[in-house]
MDAnalysis code that builds the backbone (N, CA, C; Angstrom):
import MDAnalysis as mda
import numpy as np

u = mda.Universe.empty(672, n_residues=224, atom_resindex=np.repeat(np.arange(224), 3), trajectory=True)
u.add_TopologyAttr("name", ["N", "CA", "C"] * 224)
u.add_TopologyAttr("resid", np.arange(1, 225))
u.add_TopologyAttr("resname", ["MET", "SER", "PRO", "VAL", "ARG", "ILE", "LEU", "LEU", "VAL", "ASP", "ASP", "HIS", "PRO", "VAL", "VAL", "ARG", "ALA", "GLY", "LEU", "ARG", "MET", "LEU", "LEU", "GLU", "ALA", "ASP", "ALA", "THR", "MET", "ALA", "ILE", "VAL", "GLY", "GLU", "ALA", "GLY", "THR", "THR", "GLU", "GLU", "ALA", "LEU", "GLU", "GLN", "ALA", "ALA", "ALA", "LEU", "GLN", "PRO", "ASP", "LEU", "VAL", "LEU", "LEU", "ASP", "LEU", "GLY", "LEU", "GLY", "GLU", "GLY", "SER", "GLY", "LEU", "ASP", "VAL", "LEU", "ARG", "SER", "LEU", "PRO", "ALA", "VAL", "ALA", "PRO", "ARG", "ALA", "ARG", "ALA", "VAL", "VAL", "LEU", "THR", "MET", "HIS", "SER", "ASP", "ALA", "ASP", "TYR", "LEU", "ARG", "ALA", "ALA", "LEU", "LYS", "GLU", "GLY", "ALA", "VAL", "GLY", "TYR", "VAL", "LEU", "LYS", "GLN", "SER", "ALA", "ASP", "THR", "ASP", "LEU", "LEU", "SER", "ALA", "LEU", "ARG", "ARG", "ALA", "ALA", "VAL", "GLY", "ASP", "VAL", "PHE", "VAL", "ASP", "SER", "HIS", "MET", "THR", "ARG", "VAL", "LEU", "LEU", "GLU", "ASP", "LEU", "VAL", "ASP", "GLY", "GLY", "THR", "ARG", "GLN", "GLY", "SER", "GLU", "GLY", "ALA", "ALA", "PRO", "SER", "SER", "ARG", "ARG", "VAL", "GLU", "ASP", "ILE", "LEU", "SER", "ASP", "ARG", "GLU", "PHE", "GLN", "VAL", "ALA", "ARG", "LEU", "ILE", "ALA", "LEU", "GLY", "HIS", "THR", "ASN", "LYS", "GLU", "ILE", "GLY", "GLN", "SER", "LEU", "PHE", "LEU", "SER", "VAL", "LYS", "THR", "VAL", "GLU", "THR", "TYR", "ARG", "ALA", "ARG", "VAL", "MET", "THR", "LYS", "LEU", "GLY", "LEU", "ALA", "ASN", "ARG", "ALA", "GLU", "LEU", "VAL", "ARG", "LEU", "ALA", "LEU", "ARG", "GLU", "GLY", "TRP", "LEU", "GLU", "GLU"])
u.atoms.positions = np.array([
    [-2.505, -12.447, 7.208],
    [-2.278, -13.307, 5.910],
    [-1.722, -12.617, 4.869],
    [-0.863, -13.025, 4.105],
    [-0.036, -12.582, 2.891],
    [-1.062, -12.319, 1.932],
    [-0.820, -11.078, 1.410],
    [-1.501, -10.517, 0.171],
    [-1.376, -11.642, -0.902],
    [-2.585, -11.689, -1.979],
    [-2.486, -12.471, -3.009],
    [-1.824, -12.084, -4.140],
    [-0.883, -12.575, -4.472],
    [0.247, -12.162, -5.608],
    [-0.349, -12.352, -6.945],
    [-0.640, -11.414, -7.844],
    [-1.000, -11.342, -9.077],
    [-0.059, -10.623, -10.043],
    [-0.128, -11.475, -11.181],
    [0.262, -11.061, -12.372],
    [-0.657, -10.453, -13.275],
    [-0.260, -9.368, -13.908],
    [-1.382, -8.762, -14.637],
    [-0.909, -8.881, -16.097],
    [-1.882, -9.518, -17.181],
    [-1.609, -9.674, -18.556],
    [-2.690, -9.245, -19.355],
    [-2.216, -8.012, -19.919],
    [-3.150, -7.377, -20.809],
    [-2.243, -6.367, -22.007],
    [-2.446, -6.351, -23.148],
    [-1.666, -5.687, -24.237],
    [-1.978, -4.253, -24.260],
    [-2.550, -3.761, -23.098],
    [-2.978, -2.139, -23.188],
    [-2.182, -1.687, -22.029],
    [-1.211, -0.666, -21.967],
    [-0.419, -0.663, -20.938],
    [-1.359, 0.390, -20.089],
    [-2.153, 1.130, -20.440],
    [-3.303, 2.106, -20.057],
    [-4.192, 1.130, -19.041],
    [-4.562, 0.118, -19.581],
    [-5.542, -0.834, -19.006],
    [-4.724, -1.684, -17.710],
    [-3.631, -1.812, -17.759],
    [-2.897, -2.515, -16.932],
    [-2.679, -1.241, -15.625],
    [-2.372, -0.069, -16.265],
    [-2.266, 0.968, -14.964],
    [-3.672, 1.256, -14.356],
    [-4.608, 1.003, -14.882],
    [-6.098, 1.153, -14.297],
    [-6.125, -0.108, -13.429],
    [-6.089, -1.344, -13.737],
    [-6.159, -2.397, -13.028],
    [-5.154, -2.732, -11.706],
    [-3.834, -2.042, -12.053],
    [-3.052, -2.068, -10.811],
    [-3.368, -0.925, -9.734],
    [-3.898, 0.167, -10.026],
    [-4.510, 1.207, -9.407],
    [-5.561, 0.771, -8.538],
    [-6.687, -0.022, -9.271],
    [-7.844, -0.450, -8.481],
    [-7.365, -1.674, -7.729],
    [-6.458, -2.644, -7.823],
    [-6.047, -3.704, -7.044],
    [-5.270, -3.559, -5.929],
    [-4.276, -2.412, -5.979],
    [-3.388, -2.230, -5.016],
    [-3.934, -1.193, -3.932],
    [-5.462, -0.518, -4.273],
    [-6.016, 0.028, -3.403],
    [-6.553, -0.981, -2.162],
    [-6.461, -2.564, -2.545],
    [-6.905, -3.315, -1.636],
    [-5.576, -4.011, -0.847],
    [-5.605, -3.856, 0.462],
    [-4.367, -4.308, 0.900],
    [-4.118, -5.839, 1.089],
    [-5.395, -6.840, 0.479],
    [-5.327, -8.113, 0.396],
    [-4.638, -8.371, -1.196],
    [-4.523, -7.586, -1.977],
    [-3.667, -7.887, -3.118],
    [-2.595, -7.170, -3.411],
    [-1.693, -7.984, -4.143],
    [-0.310, -7.267, -4.589],
    [0.027, -7.740, -5.920],
    [0.190, -6.560, -6.733],
    [0.742, -6.787, -8.269],
    [2.267, -7.080, -8.088],
    [2.599, -8.261, -8.558],
    [4.055, -8.831, -8.689],
    [4.506, -8.592, -9.904],
    [4.082, -8.241, -11.043],
    [4.153, -8.319, -12.321],
    [3.156, -7.970, -13.477],
    [3.684, -7.601, -14.411],
    [2.837, -7.288, -15.787],
    [3.424, -7.737, -17.201],
    [2.653, -8.121, -17.959],
    [2.868, -8.785, -19.172],
    [1.902, -8.295, -20.133],
    [2.558, -8.075, -21.702],
    [1.623, -7.513, -22.623],
    [1.573, -8.404, -23.859],
    [2.388, -9.641, -23.608],
    [2.090, -10.644, -24.698],
    [2.029, -11.909, -24.106],
    [1.757, -13.204, -24.900],
    [1.619, -14.156, -24.559],
    [2.849, -14.810, -23.841],
    [4.069, -14.756, -24.577],
    [5.565, -14.854, -24.180],
    [5.818, -14.420, -22.902],
    [5.574, -12.966, -22.941],
    [6.082, -12.491, -21.853],
    [5.207, -12.858, -20.526],
    [3.824, -13.352, -20.793],
    [2.962, -13.545, -19.681],
    [3.808, -15.080, -19.058],
    [4.063, -15.966, -19.894],
    [4.762, -17.091, -19.658],
    [5.921, -16.975, -18.816],
    [6.810, -16.321, -19.480],
    [8.019, -15.918, -18.945],
    [7.959, -15.417, -17.433],
    [6.866, -14.421, -17.296],
    [6.771, -13.750, -15.887],
    [6.294, -14.707, -14.957],
    [5.306, -15.608, -15.472],
    [4.729, -16.899, -14.467],
    [5.516, -17.620, -14.159],
    [6.462, -17.978, -14.936],
    [7.412, -18.849, -14.514],
    [8.459, -18.282, -13.489],
    [8.852, -17.171, -13.717],
    [9.623, -16.250, -13.041],
    [9.254, -16.029, -11.442],
    [8.086, -15.436, -11.559],
    [7.538, -15.145, -10.220],
    [6.422, -15.974, -9.424],
    [6.089, -17.100, -10.025],
    [5.367, -18.060, -9.297],
    [3.763, -17.280, -8.879],
    [3.344, -16.478, -9.365],
    [2.019, -15.773, -8.705],
    [0.955, -16.515, -8.211],
    [0.283, -16.037, -7.380],
    [-0.956, -17.073, -6.827],
    [-2.123, -16.983, -8.169],
    [-2.106, -15.767, -8.558],
    [-3.484, -15.549, -9.610],
    [-2.772, -14.975, -11.044],
    [-3.081, -15.231, -12.177],
    [-3.023, -14.334, -13.301],
    [-4.097, -13.735, -13.821],
    [-4.206, -12.401, -13.916],
    [-5.555, -11.733, -14.309],
    [-5.320, -11.575, -15.936],
    [-5.875, -12.145, -16.846],
    [-5.476, -12.335, -18.175],
    [-6.773, -11.839, -19.104],
    [-6.137, -10.819, -19.987],
    [-7.124, -10.751, -21.163],
    [-7.056, -11.727, -22.068],
    [-8.194, -11.817, -22.879],
    [-8.016, -13.103, -23.957],
    [-7.309, -12.495, -25.192],
    [-7.457, -11.018, -25.588],
    [-6.664, -10.399, -26.479],
    [-5.491, -10.031, -26.408],
    [-4.543, -10.544, -27.143],
    [-3.085, -10.084, -26.678],
    [-2.089, -9.967, -27.991],
    [-2.864, -8.919, -28.660],
    [-2.318, -8.540, -29.998],
    [-2.296, -9.835, -30.764],
    [-0.623, -10.315, -31.297],
    [-0.665, -11.452, -31.873],
    [-0.936, -12.735, -31.407],
    [-0.830, -12.751, -30.290],
    [-1.374, -13.886, -29.340],
    [-2.831, -14.061, -28.802],
    [-3.000, -15.030, -27.864],
    [-4.364, -15.333, -27.342],
    [-4.168, -15.549, -25.711],
    [-4.935, -15.116, -24.986],
    [-4.720, -15.415, -23.479],
    [-5.214, -17.047, -23.521],
    [-5.866, -17.568, -24.441],
    [-6.136, -18.952, -24.554],
    [-4.894, -19.913, -24.352],
    [-3.691, -19.335, -25.218],
    [-2.705, -20.033, -25.373],
    [-1.768, -19.872, -23.827],
    [-1.968, -18.707, -23.186],
    [-1.431, -18.800, -21.934],
    [-2.194, -19.556, -21.033],
    [-3.547, -19.700, -20.985],
    [-4.360, -20.791, -20.267],
    [-3.790, -22.224, -20.491],
    [-3.419, -22.259, -21.611],
    [-2.858, -23.862, -21.911],
    [-1.708, -24.150, -21.460],
    [-0.736, -23.288, -21.685],
    [0.772, -23.416, -21.202],
    [0.950, -23.041, -19.612],
    [0.057, -22.345, -18.828],
    [0.411, -22.190, -17.601],
    [0.690, -23.042, -16.606],
    [-0.018, -24.128, -16.594],
    [0.092, -25.406, -15.675],
    [1.435, -25.851, -15.648],
    [2.014, -25.661, -17.067],
    [3.551, -26.299, -17.210],
    [4.597, -25.209, -16.467],
    [4.363, -23.951, -16.431],
    [5.110, -23.048, -15.997],
    [4.942, -22.711, -14.408],
    [3.643, -22.519, -14.324],
    [3.431, -22.160, -12.728],
    [2.220, -22.929, -12.426],
    [2.612, -24.184, -11.859],
    [1.434, -25.268, -11.738],
    [0.442, -24.817, -10.606],
    [0.849, -23.897, -9.735],
    [-0.084, -23.357, -8.538],
    [-0.838, -22.388, -8.888],
    [-0.552, -21.540, -10.097],
    [-1.328, -20.325, -10.475],
    [-2.646, -20.584, -10.991],
    [-3.773, -19.773, -10.534],
    [-5.058, -19.742, -11.001],
    [-5.301, -18.665, -12.069],
    [-6.042, -18.747, -13.123],
    [-6.172, -17.900, -13.860],
    [-7.711, -17.111, -13.867],
    [-7.667, -15.646, -13.737],
    [-8.999, -15.042, -13.997],
    [-8.836, -14.472, -15.200],
    [-10.158, -14.752, -16.170],
    [-10.042, -13.790, -17.344],
    [-10.769, -12.571, -17.112],
    [-10.149, -11.483, -17.556],
    [-10.736, -10.185, -17.666],
    [-10.924, -9.892, -19.299],
    [-12.170, -9.784, -19.744],
    [-12.302, -9.459, -21.087],
    [-13.551, -8.778, -21.580],
    [-13.466, -8.244, -22.811],
    [-14.732, -7.631, -23.230],
    [-15.739, -8.535, -24.129],
    [-15.054, -9.886, -24.357],
    [-15.995, -10.713, -25.077],
    [-16.845, -11.349, -24.080],
    [-18.117, -10.934, -24.742],
    [-19.423, -11.427, -24.040],
    [-20.110, -12.928, -24.562],
    [-19.301, -13.247, -25.471],
    [-19.883, -14.499, -26.427],
    [-19.382, -15.683, -25.593],
    [-20.650, -16.523, -25.300],
    [-20.476, -17.896, -24.690],
    [-19.444, -18.752, -25.015],
    [-18.958, -18.688, -26.518],
    [-17.704, -19.508, -26.888],
    [-16.744, -19.144, -26.368],
    [-16.362, -17.830, -25.877],
    [-15.099, -17.676, -25.214],
    [-15.093, -17.823, -23.858],
    [-16.133, -17.895, -23.333],
    [-16.432, -18.579, -21.914],
    [-16.139, -19.835, -21.844],
    [-16.600, -20.651, -22.586],
    [-16.512, -22.028, -22.572],
    [-15.238, -22.668, -22.784],
    [-14.509, -21.492, -24.007],
    [-13.171, -22.039, -24.364],
    [-11.940, -21.747, -23.019],
    [-12.532, -20.669, -22.349],
    [-11.526, -20.086, -21.134],
    [-11.859, -21.288, -20.157],
    [-12.953, -21.623, -19.874],
    [-13.070, -22.700, -18.578],
    [-12.625, -23.756, -18.838],
    [-12.756, -24.355, -20.461],
    [-12.097, -25.694, -20.818],
    [-10.765, -25.725, -20.635],
    [-10.186, -24.656, -20.751],
    [-8.462, -24.473, -20.696],
    [-8.003, -24.101, -19.114],
    [-9.210, -24.083, -18.441],
    [-8.584, -23.897, -16.943],
    [-8.734, -22.640, -16.087],
    [-9.373, -21.633, -16.775],
    [-9.563, -20.409, -16.028],
    [-10.725, -20.703, -14.907],
    [-10.430, -20.141, -13.638],
    [-11.493, -20.280, -12.699],
    [-12.281, -19.000, -12.502],
    [-11.924, -18.068, -13.307],
    [-12.837, -16.827, -13.235],
    [-13.140, -16.228, -14.609],
    [-14.280, -15.567, -14.747],
    [-14.557, -15.044, -16.191],
    [-15.152, -13.565, -15.598],
    [-14.602, -12.517, -15.863],
    [-15.185, -11.345, -15.703],
    [-15.165, -10.308, -16.868],
    [-16.305, -9.691, -17.225],
    [-16.288, -8.716, -18.323],
    [-15.747, -7.319, -17.809],
    [-15.068, -6.653, -18.844],
    [-14.532, -5.618, -18.180],
    [-15.607, -4.478, -17.824],
    [-16.724, -4.607, -18.532],
    [-17.703, -3.670, -18.051],
    [-18.228, -3.999, -16.474],
    [-17.696, -5.005, -16.009],
    [-18.165, -5.564, -14.719],
    [-17.053, -5.265, -13.772],
    [-15.641, -4.689, -14.169],
    [-14.661, -4.905, -13.448],
    [-14.728, -4.238, -11.998],
    [-15.372, -2.800, -12.029],
    [-15.456, -2.059, -11.130],
    [-16.118, -2.849, -9.860],
    [-17.069, -3.535, -10.147],
    [-18.066, -4.226, -9.340],
    [-17.710, -5.633, -8.869],
    [-17.082, -6.395, -9.896],
    [-16.946, -7.766, -9.650],
    [-15.589, -8.257, -9.688],
    [-14.383, -7.564, -10.173],
    [-13.390, -8.198, -10.119],
    [-12.735, -8.542, -8.896],
    [-12.659, -7.737, -7.838],
    [-12.119, -8.131, -6.774],
    [-12.860, -9.527, -6.150],
    [-14.086, -9.649, -6.212],
    [-14.722, -10.725, -5.626],
    [-14.401, -11.966, -6.363],
    [-14.025, -11.772, -7.614],
    [-13.633, -12.969, -8.527],
    [-12.443, -13.282, -8.160],
    [-11.285, -12.410, -8.109],
    [-9.973, -12.645, -7.495],
    [-9.962, -13.511, -6.127],
    [-11.057, -12.737, -5.202],
    [-10.788, -13.258, -3.877],
    [-11.435, -14.769, -3.849],
    [-12.272, -15.106, -4.675],
    [-12.857, -16.535, -4.792],
    [-11.805, -17.600, -5.486],
    [-11.233, -16.871, -6.581],
    [-10.327, -17.595, -7.123],
    [-8.875, -18.047, -6.349],
    [-8.898, -17.093, -5.321],
    [-7.647, -17.247, -4.481],
    [-7.640, -18.314, -3.456],
    [-8.952, -18.839, -3.060],
    [-9.328, -19.749, -2.231],
    [-9.813, -20.980, -3.090],
    [-9.596, -21.066, -4.283],
    [-10.077, -22.380, -5.184],
    [-11.192, -22.209, -5.597],
    [-11.910, -21.005, -5.452],
    [-13.570, -21.101, -5.758],
    [-13.367, -20.606, -7.328],
    [-14.832, -20.635, -7.986],
    [-14.736, -20.128, -9.410],
    [-16.013, -18.987, -9.560],
    [-15.663, -18.135, -10.489],
    [-16.586, -16.783, -10.336],
    [-16.830, -16.796, -11.977],
    [-18.035, -16.620, -12.051],
    [-18.481, -16.387, -13.647],
    [-19.226, -15.085, -13.816],
    [-19.246, -14.185, -14.377],
    [-19.917, -13.003, -14.564],
    [-21.325, -12.831, -14.570],
    [-21.981, -12.562, -13.688],
    [-23.515, -12.593, -13.773],
    [-24.115, -12.346, -15.108],
    [-23.467, -11.448, -15.991],
    [-24.038, -11.128, -17.423],
    [-23.665, -12.557, -18.231],
    [-22.763, -13.290, -17.716],
    [-22.504, -14.388, -18.713],
    [-23.251, -15.424, -18.601],
    [-23.969, -15.513, -17.332],
    [-24.542, -16.785, -16.804],
    [-25.719, -17.101, -17.841],
    [-26.511, -16.009, -17.922],
    [-27.678, -16.237, -18.991],
    [-27.143, -16.609, -20.365],
    [-26.010, -15.919, -20.815],
    [-25.682, -16.477, -22.126],
    [-25.027, -17.833, -22.280],
    [-24.424, -18.392, -21.243],
    [-23.899, -19.800, -21.102],
    [-25.159, -20.567, -21.107],
    [-26.135, -20.239, -20.190],
    [-27.475, -21.301, -20.170],
    [-28.228, -21.384, -21.404],
    [-28.262, -20.454, -22.177],
    [-28.786, -20.338, -23.536],
    [-28.225, -21.202, -24.469],
    [-26.739, -21.053, -24.390],
    [-25.895, -21.615, -25.348],
    [-25.721, -23.290, -24.989],
    [-25.728, -23.533, -23.745],
    [-25.874, -24.976, -23.441],
    [-27.206, -25.683, -23.366],
    [-28.140, -25.079, -23.594],
    [-29.554, -25.970, -23.616],
    [-29.547, -27.028, -24.421],
    [-29.004, -26.957, -25.670],
    [-29.162, -28.066, -26.618],
    [-28.146, -29.100, -26.184],
    [-26.883, -28.602, -25.774],
    [-25.808, -29.461, -25.321],
    [-25.907, -30.482, -24.037],
    [-26.810, -29.746, -23.253],
    [-27.002, -30.083, -22.075],
    [-28.192, -31.370, -22.015],
    [-29.045, -31.001, -22.945],
    [-30.413, -31.948, -23.527],
    [-29.642, -32.944, -23.943],
    [-28.809, -32.938, -24.911],
    [-27.954, -34.272, -25.582],
    [-27.166, -35.046, -24.524],
    [-26.344, -34.075, -23.433],
    [-25.652, -35.099, -22.419],
    [-26.694, -35.875, -21.629],
    [-27.667, -35.330, -21.233],
    [-28.566, -36.074, -20.374],
    [-29.191, -36.972, -21.269],
    [-29.267, -36.885, -22.137],
    [-29.918, -38.205, -22.868],
    [-29.098, -39.234, -23.104],
    [-27.659, -39.025, -23.016],
    [-26.642, -39.858, -23.076],
    [-26.151, -40.534, -21.720],
    [-27.048, -40.392, -20.738],
    [-26.657, -40.694, -19.325],
    [-25.551, -40.169, -19.015],
    [-25.097, -38.964, -19.252],
    [-23.876, -38.554, -18.499],
    [-23.945, -37.831, -17.322],
    [-25.420, -37.426, -16.967],
    [-25.737, -36.685, -16.081],
    [-27.155, -36.934, -15.533],
    [-27.572, -36.753, -14.232],
    [-28.860, -37.051, -13.920],
    [-29.594, -36.130, -14.354],
    [-31.026, -36.264, -14.437],
    [-32.162, -35.240, -14.604],
    [-32.039, -34.420, -13.791],
    [-32.854, -33.210, -13.973],
    [-32.888, -32.128, -12.856],
    [-34.098, -32.638, -11.769],
    [-35.109, -33.697, -12.274],
    [-35.943, -34.360, -11.423],
    [-35.078, -35.257, -10.444],
    [-34.492, -35.948, -11.209],
    [-33.461, -37.060, -10.190],
    [-32.721, -36.081, -9.295],
    [-32.140, -35.089, -9.716],
    [-30.932, -34.276, -8.999],
    [-31.932, -33.950, -7.687],
    [-33.207, -33.098, -7.871],
    [-33.983, -32.375, -6.785],
    [-34.520, -33.584, -5.922],
    [-34.780, -34.835, -6.497],
    [-35.283, -35.779, -5.685],
    [-33.915, -36.348, -4.597],
    [-32.815, -36.226, -5.147],
    [-31.478, -36.801, -4.394],
    [-31.559, -35.661, -3.103],
    [-31.625, -34.320, -3.368],
    [-31.289, -33.499, -2.307],
    [-32.624, -33.110, -1.681],
    [-32.493, -32.739, -0.106],
    [-33.577, -32.261, 0.433],
    [-33.767, -30.864, -0.105],
    [-35.033, -30.275, 0.232],
    [-35.443, -28.986, -0.065],
    [-34.263, -27.824, 0.445],
    [-33.862, -27.979, 1.459],
    [-32.742, -27.172, 2.111],
    [-31.622, -27.368, 1.378],
    [-31.045, -28.673, 1.097],
    [-30.080, -28.829, 0.590],
    [-29.922, -28.285, -1.020],
    [-31.074, -28.377, -1.611],
    [-30.889, -27.663, -3.043],
    [-30.990, -26.154, -2.999],
    [-31.479, -25.782, -1.824],
    [-31.679, -24.013, -1.696],
    [-30.054, -23.884, -1.743],
    [-29.438, -24.443, -0.724],
    [-28.031, -24.511, -0.698],
    [-27.054, -24.429, -1.919],
    [-27.378, -25.677, -2.301],
    [-26.687, -26.054, -3.663],
    [-26.790, -24.691, -4.867],
    [-28.137, -24.286, -4.960],
    [-28.358, -23.269, -5.933],
    [-27.636, -21.992, -5.565],
    [-27.500, -21.655, -4.446],
    [-26.832, -20.275, -3.942],
    [-25.494, -20.536, -4.161],
    [-25.053, -21.596, -3.725],
    [-23.452, -21.988, -4.049],
    [-23.034, -21.456, -5.369],
    [-23.904, -22.100, -6.183],
    [-23.717, -22.088, -7.756],
    [-23.664, -20.790, -8.303],
    [-24.715, -19.818, -7.775],
    [-24.861, -18.526, -8.326],
    [-23.572, -17.847, -7.729],
    [-22.778, -18.371, -6.731],
    [-21.720, -17.753, -6.186],
    [-21.738, -17.087, -4.896],
    [-22.731, -17.366, -4.275],
    [-22.755, -16.819, -2.905],
    [-21.697, -17.422, -1.968],
    [-21.268, -16.524, -0.790],
    [-20.398, -17.160, 0.077],
    [-21.051, -17.774, 1.173],
    [-20.486, -18.766, 1.804],
    [-21.055, -19.453, 2.926],
    [-21.887, -18.550, 4.002],
    [-21.161, -17.278, 4.197],
    [-21.807, -16.357, 5.255],
    [-23.026, -15.827, 4.474],
    [-22.867, -15.406, 3.217],
    [-24.343, -14.882, 2.620],
    [-25.359, -16.039, 2.500],
    [-24.880, -17.010, 2.273],
    [-26.214, -18.150, 2.274],
    [-26.596, -18.210, 3.657],
    [-25.803, -18.345, 4.679],
    [-26.469, -18.093, 6.074],
    [-27.272, -17.177, 6.465],
    [-26.856, -16.017, 6.004],
    [-27.698, -14.794, 6.176],
    [-29.186, -14.955, 5.353],
    [-28.969, -15.535, 4.049],
    [-30.326, -15.412, 3.411],
    [-31.308, -16.646, 3.823],
    [-30.715, -17.548, 4.527],
    [-31.476, -18.796, 4.625],
    [-31.619, -18.802, 6.299],
    [-30.931, -17.731, 6.820],
    [-31.085, -17.666, 8.506],
    [-30.697, -19.010, 8.974],
    [-29.245, -19.373, 8.607],
    [-28.429, -20.335, 8.994],
    [-27.202, -20.102, 9.635],
    [-26.592, -20.878, 10.573],
    [-25.387, -20.426, 10.830],
    [-24.226, -21.096, 9.914],
    [-22.968, -20.304, 9.750],
    [-22.169, -20.696, 8.386],
    [-21.427, -22.085, 8.851],
    [-21.492, -22.484, 9.931],
    [-21.315, -23.980, 10.136],
    [-22.281, -25.021, 9.692],
    [-23.353, -24.538, 9.663],
    [-24.588, -25.365, 9.099],
    [-24.527, -25.205, 7.628],
    [-24.448, -24.262, 7.076],
    [-24.230, -24.151, 5.669],
    [-23.230, -24.805, 5.128],
    [-21.808, -24.879, 6.110],
    [-20.869, -25.843, 5.471],
    [-21.280, -27.179, 5.473],
    [-22.206, -27.808, 6.590],
    [-22.507, -29.143, 6.648],
    [-23.432, -29.158, 5.549],
    [-24.433, -28.751, 5.054],
    [-25.112, -28.602, 3.832],
    [-24.472, -28.737, 2.841],
    [-23.639, -28.086, 2.613],
    [-22.558, -27.813, 1.432],
    [-21.719, -29.298, 1.326],
    [-21.503, -29.940, 2.243],
    [-20.718, -31.026, 2.400],
    [-21.540, -32.260, 1.873],
    [-22.800, -32.159, 2.244],
    [-23.862, -33.208, 1.979],
    [-24.377, -33.105, 0.421],
    [-24.284, -31.920, -0.019],
    [-24.781, -31.772, -1.393],
    [-23.562, -32.192, -2.241],
    [-22.266, -31.866, -1.967],
    [-21.068, -32.378, -2.899],
    [-21.099, -34.066, -2.700],
    [-21.328, -34.674, -1.532],
    [-21.249, -36.055, -1.393],
    [-22.381, -36.797, -2.270],
    [-23.671, -36.197, -1.714],
    [-24.799, -36.795, -2.662],
    [-24.710, -36.647, -3.969],
    [-24.266, -35.708, -4.536],
    [-23.963, -35.542, -5.982],
    [-22.918, -36.042, -6.653],
    [-21.850, -36.563, -5.722],
    [-20.561, -37.055, -6.309],
    [-19.618, -36.075, -6.805],
    [-19.946, -34.720, -6.447],
    [-19.066, -33.673, -6.932],
    [-17.932, -33.486, -6.269],
    [-16.654, -32.885, -6.782],
    [-15.575, -32.929, -6.246],
    [-15.385, -31.580, -5.954],
    [-15.885, -30.569, -6.409],
    [-15.727, -29.160, -6.141],
    [-16.703, -28.126, -6.747],
    [-16.403, -26.904, -6.525],
    [-17.543, -25.896, -7.012],
    [-17.693, -25.877, -8.467],
    [-16.583, -25.859, -9.016],
    [-16.770, -25.713, -10.429],
    [-17.529, -26.828, -11.055],
    [-17.617, -28.004, -10.577],
    [-18.514, -29.116, -11.075],
    [-19.845, -29.036, -10.597],
    [-20.301, -28.474, -9.520],
    [-21.315, -28.084, -8.951],
    [-21.855, -26.758, -10.193],
    [-21.060, -25.787, -10.606],
    [-21.629, -24.868, -11.574],
    [-21.949, -25.475, -12.550],
    [-20.994, -26.186, -13.095],
    [-21.413, -26.961, -14.474],
    [-22.956, -27.557, -14.250],
    [-22.973, -28.571, -13.376],
    [-24.387, -29.043, -13.274],
    [-25.506, -28.259, -12.785],
    [-25.269, -27.116, -12.327],
    [-26.300, -26.299, -12.175],
    [-26.771, -25.274, -13.608],
    [-25.475, -25.101, -14.321],
    [-25.913, -24.545, -15.491],
    [-26.566, -25.494, -16.625],
    [-26.181, -26.855, -16.414],
    [-26.823, -27.644, -17.367],
    [-28.371, -27.866, -16.938],
    [-28.705, -27.783, -15.463],
    [-29.916, -28.545, -15.141],
    [-30.864, -27.309, -15.214],
    [-30.356, -25.957, -15.296],
    [-31.318, -24.845, -15.422],
    [-31.695, -24.342, -13.879],
    [-30.812, -24.763, -13.002],
    [-31.170, -24.161, -11.673],
    [-30.635, -22.653, -11.528],
    [-30.040, -21.854, -12.515],
    [-30.154, -20.608, -11.968],
    [-30.820, -19.639, -12.832],
    [-31.725, -20.398, -13.477],
    [-32.849, -19.433, -14.274],
    [-33.728, -18.711, -13.352],
    [-34.014, -17.455, -13.436],
    [-34.893, -16.685, -12.583],
    [-36.263, -17.059, -12.886],
])
């Protein structure tokens, strides 16, 4: 397989150098360009057409959110993973709303960044584990209001729709586990996990894992 082609966007050259060193140690990753401003990021994305854009939210005079908004127009196939120091739920929600498929805190980069990039490369979503709780707390009121308006089934209805095993698989998917990890945890083959996954998505009328994650967050499935 060809390496995942990544554009680094951060306004600190030292940070970019550290990220380059971390990512280039992995043979599945290739850094194809760097940018330090919003304008540079969009110019590089248009010229290079990377698979992934690893993006800081703070870019001096600009914002990574501006890059997220404009990225589909210049590099429609590129997926964006945010790497940031901001642990506020508002930043996370804004990034996801603007199309980010990953959100990693810089404090977790050494342990989580490669996983986030790998999952983003195959169309999956990754949210830093430190942010899951923050987002859950932030969404409590909004989720209650949305449920009362009939926009989503209650947690009781969802659990009634799924079998116990399907619910276990759905929750582990939302928590970010791979099919292999789920199989090992539940003593199932990868093929069986894939079957359960397909059933879950069909029964709940969901198109992808991002929608499942949003439902899980809203319904409180990820609470310990």
